C-alpha positions in Angstrom: 0.3 26.3 33.8 1.1 29.3 31.5 4.3 27.0 30.1 2.7 24.5 28.5 0.0 26.6 26.4 -3.3 24.3 27.4 -5.2 27.3 26.2 -5.6 25.7 23.0 -6.5 22.6 23.9 -10.4 21.7 23.9 -12.3 20.5 26.9 -12.1 16.8 25.5 -8.6 17.5 24.6 -7.4 18.8 27.7 -9.7 15.6 30.0 -6.9 13.4 27.9 -3.6 15.7 28.3 -4.6 16.0 32.1 -5.3 12.1 32.6 -2.4 11.0 34.9 -2.4 6.7 36.3 -4.2 4.0 34.7 -5.2 3.1 31.7 -6.8 5.8 28.9 -8.0 4.7 25.9 -8.4 8.4 23.3 -10.4 8.1 20.1 -8.9 10.5 18.1 -10.7 10.7 14.8 -9.3 12.7 11.6 -7.9 16.4 11.8 -8.9 16.7 16.0 -5.0 17.1 17.7 -4.7 14.0 18.4 -0.5 14.4 18.0 -0.7 17.8 19.8 -3.0 15.8 23.2 0.2 13.3 23.3 3.2 16.1 23.2 1.0 18.2 25.8 0.5 15.2 28.1 4.2 14.1 27.8 4.8 17.9 28.8 1.9 17.7 31.7 3.2 14.5 33.1 6.9 15.9 33.8 5.5 19.2 34.4 2.8 18.9 36.8 3.2 15.3 37.8 6.8 15.2 38.3 7.4 12.4 36.3 10.7 12.0 35.4 11.3 12.4 31.7 12.9 9.1 31.1 10.6 7.1 32.7 8.0 8.1 29.7 7.9 5.6 26.9 6.3 7.1 23.6 5.5 4.9 20.7 4.7 5.3 17.1 4.9 3.2 14.2 6.5 4.9 11.6 10.1 7.0 12.5 8.9 9.8 10.5 6.1 10.1 13.2 8.2 9.5 15.8 11.3 12.4 14.6 8.1 14.6 14.6 6.7 14.1 17.5 10.3 14.0 18.9 10.7 17.6 17.4 7.4 19.1 18.4 8.3 17.9 21.8 11.5 19.6 22.1 10.7 22.8 20.5 7.7 23.2 22.9 9.1 21.4 26.1 12.6 21.0 25.5 13.4 23.5 29.0 11.6 20.7 30.9 14.7 18.4 30.4 17.3 20.5 31.8 18.0 17.7 34.5 19.8 16.2 31.2 17.3 12.9 30.9 14.8 12.8 28.1 11.7 11.5 26.8 12.2 7.9 25.1 10.3 8.2 21.7 10.3 5.5 19.3 8.9 3.0 16.6 8.0 -0.4 17.9 11.1 -2.0 16.4 13.5 0.1 17.6 12.5 -0.1 21.1 11.5 -3.7 21.0 15.5 -3.7 19.5 16.6 -1.5 22.0 15.8 -3.8 24.7 16.8 -7.0 22.4 20.1 -5.6 22.1 21.1 -5.0 26.3 20.7 -8.9 26.7 21.8 -10.3 23.3 24.0 -7.4 23.1 22.8 -7.2 19.3 24.5 -4.4 17.0 23.2 -2.7 13.9 25.3 -5.5 11.9 23.2 -8.4 13.0 19.8 -7.0 11.2 19.1 -8.1 7.8 17.7 -5.4 6.1 14.9 -5.2 3.9 16.6 -5.2 0.2 18.8 -8.1 1.8 15.7 -10.0 3.0 14.2 -9.8 -0.2 17.7 -11.1 -2.5 17.6 -14.0 0.2 13.8 -15.1 0.0 14.2 -14.8 -4.1 17.4 -17.0 -4.4 15.4 -19.6 -2.1 12.7 -19.2 -4.4 15.1 -19.8 -6.8 16.1 -22.9 -5.4 13.3 -24.8 -4.6 11.4 -23.3 -7.8 8.5 -22.3 -6.1 7.3 -19.5 -7.8 8.2 -16.8 -10.5 11.2 -15.2 -8.6 11.6 -13.0 -10.5 8.3 -11.8 -9.9 9.1 -9.0 -7.3 5.8 -8.7 -5.6 5.3 -12.2 -5.4 8.1 -12.1 -2.9 6.7 -9.0 -1.2 3.3 -11.6 -0.9 5.6 -14.4 0.6 7.2 -11.5 2.9 4.3 -9.9 3.5 3.0 -14.2 4.5 5.6 -14.4 7.2 5.6 -11.4 8.5 1.8 -12.1 9.1 3.3 -15.8 10.5 5.5 -14.4 13.2 3.1 -11.7 14.9 0.4 -14.6 15.4 2.7 -15.7 17.5 -0.7 -17.2 20.3 -2.2 -19.0 16.7 -0.1 -19.8 14.4 -1.5 -23.2 13.4 -4.6 -21.3 12.1 -2.5 -19.2 9.9 -2.8 -19.8 5.9 -0.3 -18.3 3.9 -2.1 -16.5 0.7 1.1 -16.1 -1.3 2.0 -19.6 -2.0 0.7 -23.7 -0.9 1.1 -24.5 3.0 4.2 -27.2 2.4 5.7 -24.6 0.0 5.4 -21.6 2.3 6.8 -23.9 5.1 9.7 -24.9 3.4 10.5 -21.2 2.3 10.4 -20.2 5.9 12.0 -23.0 6.9 15.3 -22.3 4.4 15.3 -18.6 5.8 15.2 -19.4 9.2 18.7 -21.4 8.3 20.4 -18.1 6.5 19.2 -15.9 9.6 20.9 -18.7 11.9 24.0 -19.2 10.1 24.7 -15.7 9.8 23.4 -14.4 12.7 21.0 -12.0 11.6 17.5 -11.1 12.9 15.0 -9.5 10.5 12.6 -6.6 12.4 9.8 -9.5 12.0 12.1 -11.1 14.8 12.4 -7.8 16.7 8.8 -8.0 17.7 8.9 -12.6 18.3 12.0 -12.3 19.6 11.6 -9.5 22.2 8.0 -11.1 23.4 9.9 -14.5 24.3 12.7 -12.8 25.9 10.3 -11.1 27.8 8.3 -14.1 28.7 11.2 -16.1 29.6 13.3 -14.2 31.7 11.5 -12.4 34.5 14.2 -10.4 35.7 14.6 -8.6 32.2 11.2 -7.7 32.2 11.0 -6.9 35.5 14.0 -4.3 35.0 11.9 -2.8 31.4 9.1 -2.1 33.6 10.9 0.0 35.8 12.4 1.8 33.0 9.4 2.7 31.1 6.9 3.4 34.1 4.1 5.5 31.8 3.3 4.1 28.2 1.7 6.1 25.6 0.8 4.7 22.1 0.2 6.9 19.0 -2.1 5.2 15.8 -3.3 2.1 18.2 -5.6 1.1 15.8 -2.3 -0.2 13.8 -1.3 -2.3 16.4 -1.2 -6.1 16.0 -1.4 -9.2 18.1 2.3 -9.7 19.0 3.0 -5.5 20.2 0.0 -5.5 22.1 0.9 -8.5 23.7 4.5 -7.4 24.7 2.8 -3.8 25.9 0.3 -5.4 28.1 3.2 -7.6 29.1 5.4 -3.7 30.1 2.1 -1.9 31.6 1.4 -4.3 33.9 0.7 -3.8 37.1 0.5 -0.2 36.9 -0.9 -0.3 33.7 -0.3 3.2 32.9 -1.0 2.8 29.2 -2.4 6.4 27.3 -3.5 4.8 24.0 -4.9 7.4 20.9 -6.0 6.1 17.5 -9.7 5.6 15.2 -11.1 2.4 14.6 -12.3 4.3 11.0 -8.6 4.2 9.9 -7.6 1.3 10.8 -6.3 0.1 7.8 -3.9 -2.1 7.4 -5.4 -6.0 8.6 -3.0 -7.0 5.6 -0.1 -6.5 8.1 -2.4 -8.0 10.8 -3.4 -5.1 12.8 -6.5 -5.4 14.3 -9.1 -3.1 15.4 -10.4 -5.4 17.6 -8.3 -3.7 20.3 -9.1 -0.8 20.2 -12.8 -1.5 19.8 -12.6 -3.9 22.9 -9.7 -2.0 25.1 -12.5 -0.9 28.1 -12.8 -4.8 28.0 -9.3 -5.9 28.7 -8.7 -2.7 30.4 -12.2 -2.8 33.1 -10.9 0.5 34.7 -10.0 2.4 30.9 -10.8 5.9 31.1 -12.6 6.6 27.3 -11.9 10.3 25.8 -13.3 11.3 22.6 -11.5 13.6 19.9 -14.0 14.8 17.5 -13.7 18.4 16.5 -11.8 18.2 13.6 -9.8 20.8 12.7 -8.4 20.6 9.1 -11.6 19.9 7.1 -14.3 22.0 5.3 -17.7 21.7 6.9 -18.8 19.3 3.4 -15.7 17.1 3.8 -16.7 16.4 7.2 -19.9 15.9 6.9 -20.1 13.9 3.5 -16.8 11.5 5.4 -19.5 11.1 8.4 -21.9 9.8 6.4 -19.7 7.6 4.6 -18.5 5.7 8.0 -21.5 5.3 9.3 -22.0 3.0 7.0 -20.0 0.6 9.1 -21.6 -1.7 12.1 -17.9 -2.8 13.4 -17.1 0.9 15.1 -17.5 3.0 17.8 -20.1 5.1 17.3 -19.3 8.8 17.0 -19.6 11.5 14.8 -16.8 14.1 13.7 -17.9 18.0 14.0 -16.2 20.4 11.9 -15.8 23.9 13.3 -14.7 25.0 10.0 -17.2 26.5 7.1 -19.1 24.6 4.8 -16.9 25.1 2.1 -17.2 24.2 -2.1 -19.6 21.1 -3.1 -17.7 17.8 -3.6 -17.6 17.8 -7.3 -18.0 13.8 -8.4 -16.9 13.7 -12.3 -17.5 10.5 -14.9 -15.4 10.8 -17.8 -15.6 7.8 -20.6 -12.6 6.2 -19.8 -9.4 6.1 -18.1 -7.7 7.9 -20.8 -10.4 10.7 -20.6 -10.1 10.7 -16.9 -6.5 11.6 -17.2 -6.5 13.9 -19.2 -9.3 15.8 -17.0 -7.1 15.7 -13.8 -4.4 17.1 -15.9 -6.7 19.9 -17.3 -8.2 20.6 -13.6 -4.6 20.7 -12.1 -3.9 23.3 -14.3 -6.8 25.2 -13.4 -6.3 25.2 -9.9 -2.8 26.5 -10.7 -4.5 29.2 -12.2 -6.4 30.0 -9.3 -3.8 30.3 -7.0 -2.6 27.1 -5.8 0.2 25.7 -5.6 1.3 22.3 -7.4 2.0 21.1 -3.5 -1.2 21.5 -2.1 -2.3 18.8 -4.5 -2.7 15.0 -3.9 -3.8 12.4 -6.3 -4.7 9.1 -4.7 -5.4 5.9 -5.6 -6.7 2.5 -4.5 -3.6 0.5 -5.6 0.0 1.4 -7.0 -0.8 -0.1 -10.0 -3.3 2.5 -11.3 0.0 6.1 -11.0 1.3 4.6 -14.1 -1.4 5.8 -16.2 -1.5 9.0 -14.2 2.2 9.7 -14.1 2.1 9.1 -18.1 -0.6 11.7 -18.3 1.6 14.0 -15.9 4.8 13.7 -18.3 3.0 14.7 -21.2 1.2 17.6 -19.6 4.5 18.4 -17.9 2.8 18.4 -14.3 5.6 18.2 -11.8 5.0 15.4 -9.1 6.4 13.2 -6.1 5.4 10.7 -4.1 6.6 9.3 -0.7 5.8 5.7 -1.8 7.6 4.2 -5.1 5.6 4.9 -7.6 4.6 1.8 -9.7 6.2 1.1 -12.9 4.0 -1.1 -14.8 6.8 -1.5 -17.4 8.9 -3.3 -15.0 6.8 -6.3 -14.4 7.9 -9.4 -15.4 4.5 -9.9 -17.7 4.8 -6.0 -19.1 8.5 -7.3 -20.0 7.0 -10.5 -21.8 4.6 -8.1 -23.7 7.5 -6.0 -24.5 9.9 -8.8 -25.8 6.9 -9.5 -28.3 6.3 -6.0 -29.7 10.4 -6.1 -30.0 10.6 -9.2 -31.6 7.7 -8.0 -34.0 9.8 -5.1 -34.7 12.8 -7.1 -35.5 13.0 -10.7 -35.8 17.0 -10.8 -35.0 15.8 -9.7 -31.4 17.8 -12.1 -30.0 17.1 -11.3 -26.4 13.6 -10.5 -26.3 12.8 -14.1 -28.4 15.0 -16.3 -25.8 12.8 -14.6 -23.2 9.5 -15.3 -24.9 10.6 -18.5 -27.1 8.0 -20.3 -23.9 5.9 -18.0 -22.6 3.7 -20.0 -23.7 5.6 -22.9 -23.7 6.3 -24.2 -27.5 8.3 -27.2 -25.7 12.1 -25.8 -26.3 14.4 -27.1 -24.3 17.6 -26.0 -22.6 19.8 -27.8 -24.8 18.0 -26.1 -28.0 18.5 -23.4 -26.6 22.3 -23.6 -26.3 22.7 -25.0 -29.3 20.9 -22.0 -31.4 23.3 -20.1 -29.5 26.1 -20.7 -31.8 24.3 -20.2 -34.7 24.4 -16.6 -36.1 20.6 -16.9 -38.3 18.0 -15.3 -36.4 17.2 -17.0 -33.5 13.8 -19.0 -34.4 15.5 -20.3 -37.9 19.2 -21.1 -35.1 16.9 -22.9 -33.5 15.1 -24.4 -36.5 18.8 -25.6 -37.8 20.8 -26.1 -34.6 18.0 -27.3 -32.1 17.5 -30.9 -33.1 13.7 -30.4 -33.0 11.2 -32.5 -33.2 8.2 -32.1 -36.2 5.8 -31.0 -33.3 8.4 -28.2 -31.7 9.0 -26.5 -36.0 5.2 -26.4 -36.0 5.1 -24.2 -32.9 8.0 -22.4 -34.1 6.4 -21.6 -37.9 3.2 -20.4 -35.9 5.5 -18.1 -33.6 6.6 -16.5 -37.0 3.4 -15.9 -38.5 2.2 -14.1 -35.4 5.5 -11.9 -35.3 4.6 -11.2 -38.9 0.7 -10.1 -37.8 1.6 -8.2 -34.6 3.8 -6.0 -36.4 1.0 -4.7 -38.8 -1.1 -4.0 -35.7 -1.2 -1.0 -33.6 -0.3 -1.0 -29.9 -3.1 -2.2 -28.2 -4.6 -4.3 -31.0 -0.3 -6.0 -30.8 -1.3 -6.8 -27.1 -5.0 -8.2 -27.2 -3.6 -10.5 -30.4 -0.8 -11.6 -28.1 -3.4 -12.1 -25.2 -5.6 -13.8 -27.5 -4.0 -15.4 -30.4 -0.8 -16.3 -29.1 -2.7 -17.4 -26.0 -0.7 -15.8 -23.5 -3.9 -15.2 -21.2 -4.3 -19.0 -20.9 -0.7 -19.2 -19.9 -0.9 -17.2 -17.3 -4.1 -18.9 -15.6 -2.1 -22.1 -16.2 0.6 -20.7 -14.5 -1.7 -19.4 -11.6 -3.6 -22.8 -11.0 -0.5 -24.5 -11.0 1.2 -22.4 -8.5 -2.3 -22.5 -6.5 -2.5 -18.3 -6.7 -4.9 -15.9 -7.8 -4.9 -14.9 -11.1 -6.5 -11.5 -10.6 -3.2 -9.4 -10.2 -1.8 -10.6 -12.9 -4.6 -10.9 -15.3 -4.8 -6.8 -14.1 -1.0 -5.8 -15.2 -2.3 -6.8 -18.2 -5.7 -5.0 -18.5 -3.4 -1.9 -17.4 -0.9 -2.5 -20.0 -3.8 -2.6 -22.5 -5.2 0.9 -21.4 -1.9 2.3 -21.7 -1.3 1.3 -24.6 -4.4 2.9 -27.0 -2.3 6.4 -26.2 0.8 5.4 -28.2 -0.3 4.6 -32.2 1.7 2.2 -33.0 4.1 -0.2 -31.8 7.4 1.4 -32.2 6.0 4.8 -30.5 4.8 3.0 -27.6 8.2 1.0 -27.4 10.1 4.5 -27.5 7.5 5.4 -25.1 8.0 3.3 -22.5 12.0 4.1 -22.8 11.4 7.5 -22.6 8.5 7.0 -19.6 11.4 4.9 -17.8 14.5 8.1 -18.0 11.5 10.1 -17.1 10.7 8.2 -13.9 14.1 8.7 -13.0 14.6 12.4 -13.4 11.2 13.0 -11.4 11.4 10.8 -8.5 14.3 8.7 -8.2 16.9 11.5 -8.1 14.6 13.9 -6.6 15.0 12.1 -3.5 11.8 10.0 -3.7 10.4 12.3 -1.2 8.1 15.4 -1.3 9.2 18.5 0.4 7.8 22.2 0.9 10.3 23.1 -1.4 9.7 21.0 -4.5 6.3 22.4 -5.8 5.2 19.2 -6.7 1.9 17.3 -7.3 2.3 14.1 -4.5 1.2 10.7 -5.9 0.2 8.6 -2.8 -2.2 4.9 -2.3 -4.9 5.6 0.5 -2.3 3.8 2.9 0.5 6.0 2.0 -2.0 9.1 2.3 -2.7 8.4 6.1 -1.5 10.7 8.4 -1.5 13.8 5.6 -3.3 16.3 4.4 -3.5 18.7 1.9 -5.7 21.6 0.4 -7.0 19.4 -2.7 -7.5 16.1 -2.9 -8.3 14.0 -6.1 -9.3 10.6 -6.2 -9.3 8.8 -9.0 -10.1 5.6 -10.7 -13.3 5.4 -8.0 -15.4 2.3 -9.5 -16.5 -0.9 -7.7 -13.8 -3.8 -7.6 -11.0 -1.2 -7.4 -12.7 0.4 -4.5 -13.8 -2.0 -2.8 -11.2 -3.9 -4.3 -12.5 -7.2 -6.1 -10.0 -9.1 -3.1 -12.2 -7.7 -0.4 -16.1 -9.0 -0.8 -16.5 -10.0 2.4 -18.0 -8.4 4.7 -15.0 -7.7 6.8 -13.4 -6.9 3.7 -16.0 -4.7 2.8 -15.8 -2.1 6.3 -11.8 -2.2 6.0 -12.3 -0.6 2.2 -14.7 1.7 3.4 -12.3 3.0 6.2 -9.8 3.5 3.6 -12.1 5.6 1.1 -12.9 7.5 4.9 -8.7 8.3 5.2 -9.0 9.4 1.5 -11.4 11.8 1.5 -10.4 13.4 5.4 -7.1 14.2 4.0 -8.9 17.2 2.2 -8.8 20.3 3.7 -10.5 22.3 1.1 -11.6 20.7 -2.6 -12.2 17.2 -2.7 -13.2 15.7 -6.2 -14.1 11.8 -7.0 -13.3 10.5 -10.4 -14.9 7.3 -11.3 -15.1 6.4 -15.3 -18.2 5.1 -17.1 -15.7 2.4 -18.9 -12.9 0.2 -17.3 -10.7 -1.7 -20.0 -13.1 -1.1 -22.2 -15.9 -2.6 -20.2 -19.2 -0.7 -18.2 -17.2 0.5 -14.5 -19.9 0.2 -12.1 -19.1 3.7 -9.7 -18.0 3.0 -6.3 -21.0 2.4 -3.6 -18.9 4.3 -1.4 -19.9 7.9 -3.2 -24.0 6.4 -3.1 -23.2 5.9 0.7 -21.3 9.8 1.1 -25.0 10.9 0.0 -23.5 14.2 -2.0 -26.8 16.5 -2.9 -27.3 15.9 -6.3 -24.7 13.0 -7.0 -26.6 10.2 -6.2 -26.5 7.7 -9.5 -28.1 4.2 -10.6 -24.3 3.9 -11.6 -23.1 1.3 -9.1 -26.6 -1.5 -10.2 -25.0 -4.5 -10.9 -25.1 -5.3 -15.1 -25.8 -8.7 -15.7 -24.1 -11.7 -18.2 -25.9 -12.8 -20.9 -26.0 -15.5 -23.6 -28.0 -14.4 -27.0 -29.0 -16.9 -29.4 -28.4 -14.8 -32.1 -25.7 -12.4 -30.7 -24.2 -14.4 -28.6 -22.3 -13.1 -25.2 -23.4 -9.7 -23.9 -23.8 -7.5 -21.0 -27.1 -6.1 -20.1 -26.8 -2.3 -18.7 -28.6 -1.1 -15.9 -29.7 2.9 -16.6 
């Protein structure tokens, strides 16, 4: 018993570790030591219950989480493995692929990696003409929909794609399946569906796997989707030695198919399941935990529980309300420098935001202020988005009418009815591109009129500031209408694309002339490459850098100091999720963000967003921070006045 070091466990952790047979659901709140419990329980099964190590299967969702658990187990319990039999640690995909390859004789060469998958889908979109194949986010959304469709194996008839019309989605999916069949490839989704079909169709194979894995432990159970759970139920039957650890309050992957119902109804699925709650938080100061408790208590769809802090109260949580995004970025940079002067390191600090699009703006500020940064996720480079490239080409064309590459890109954005035949004819002319089209393009008078207007627009834009230039392109040139028409034609929501334009216009505010802005974009790309891509795109203790994270990416991590930015309505909670179910998941996301903080928590909620008054996130009021209750979350009202036209009534 002494060798297991169980004296460090509290009574609830110890109860979980000593659980032997039958199903067990461990509700493990943030900072409650869930990984410690899993590691000790595996050791206890081997040492005290004499379970063979190779009969134990431990599953988590990410390769890094699996590697951490395996390393910690071998460090603490390697002495139990002297018989040459190892515990099976793996992700769902790696375990299910292991089952598949034993039957179908697959090898790693049969796997279609995510990069190749992206390119295959991109080419299919291009060949079918059912969307903008140059829009990487659009491609990612289609791939996400494919994953949801595959994981929803028991009820696919009810699936509705959020990225494109049903008929188009079906065509893309059909061609993609044909491609994999012709090239003898499977992707990560196929590892799940293929394993399910194999186990349900081959009873002998199923029994063999059941005999191999007698005890199953699952980490982050709140993230499981329907097909993963169906396979786990198959494998654990009939003994049901299923030990799952998770937190319904941190179920934040609904967009990937994760279903919190499984963790909430575990005791209904398994009538004899033992339930254990780990509610002691070893991570955060008391003020942070009590505030997080008040926030998450507003969710109805949860197991009622309260996290109990063991640390001192600590400093008060700070709610900061700068005037706008630009001042928010400046304040954050000053705050970080002051914290470093106090004795904190850069890598003690995390900047957390709701969506990746927000990272470009803060990176901009960090580059200006020489603050080192890194991220486990790809930093969002807004200037690489196809919409941003369109706007940049307008700016380049305004600066140089001879920039043929830029003009070719935007000549029909919005449409000026210039045909491919006309563009090809203009290619052999050495005059500027617009003149070449007029001379060689065999154009109709109405097409000439459009080109004349474009020339006037470009001359006008050339004399504007970068921010006014972008506004002019959007409104006077008609680029916003072009995007609205594009979205209407493709039957997709325009909010995401309009957000790119709003963000771009916001960033341009800091760079006066068009030339300064265009030069900044070039420098930004180069600096981003230096700071992220050459720096292995990963944070490590050796690199003293502030970490930038989305709320999703922050899950499972902890930092001495957390700075949450852009905590305003329509960002958090996001404008896409305003129904009751979505609001609860958005609240869980915010809960995840604030519970990453160990010592200090700063939350920024700018008063204005895109030159419009912003409402402070409802989640801040729900946290009931003493002295921080605000009226900012009241709704402002749009109105039409007989004299003053359109305006806004601001509620104070």
